[in-house]
C-alpha positions in Angstrom: 50.2 135.8 131.8 52.6 133.0 130.7 51.8 131.2 127.4 53.5 128.1 126.0 54.2 128.6 122.3 53.7 125.5 120.0 55.9 124.6 117.0 52.9 125.4 114.8 52.4 128.9 116.3 56.1 129.7 116.0 56.2 128.6 112.4 53.1 130.7 111.7 54.8 133.8 113.2 58.0 133.2 111.3 56.5 132.2 107.9 56.1 135.7 106.6 59.6 136.9 107.5 62.7 137.0 105.3 64.2 133.6 105.6 67.7 135.1 105.6 67.2 137.2 108.8 69.2 136.0 111.8 67.2 134.8 114.8 68.1 135.8 118.4 66.5 135.1 121.8 65.6 138.0 124.1 65.9 136.5 127.5 65.7 138.9 130.5 64.1 142.4 130.7 66.5 143.4 133.6 69.5 142.6 131.3 68.1 143.1 127.8 70.6 141.3 125.7 70.1 139.4 122.5 71.4 135.8 122.6 72.3 133.5 119.7 70.4 130.2 119.1 72.7 127.2 119.3 70.8 124.0 118.8 67.2 122.7 118.7 66.4 119.5 120.5 63.0 117.7 120.2 61.8 115.1 122.7 58.8 113.1 121.7 57.8 111.3 124.9 54.2 110.0 124.8 52.7 112.7 127.1 55.4 115.3 127.7 57.1 115.9 124.4 58.7 119.3 123.8 61.1 121.2 121.7 64.1 122.9 123.4 66.1 125.8 121.9 69.6 126.1 123.4 71.1 129.6 123.9 74.4 129.9 122.1 76.0 132.9 123.6 75.4 136.6 124.0 75.1 138.7 120.8 74.8 142.2 122.1 72.3 144.6 123.7 68.7 144.5 122.4 67.9 147.6 120.3 65.7 150.1 122.1 62.8 149.6 119.6 62.8 145.8 120.4 62.8 146.5 124.2 59.9 148.9 123.7 57.9 146.4 121.6 58.5 143.7 124.3 57.5 146.3 127.0 60.9 145.9 128.6 61.8 149.6 128.7 
């Protein structure tokens, strides 16, 4: 089931982590690579505002433990 994550939910999930840890995107279970985050863009239209996180290039293969936790193995 697809779920749209809100800014508040993302902040809640990240709040307890070490603030010096790098953040990567895991994009595709068929090609399980980590991707760097480039920029964050917020659009605040009246009814369809959203935050967009731009992919900033491939950073390597996802570790097997991460793939398993994402159920991508």
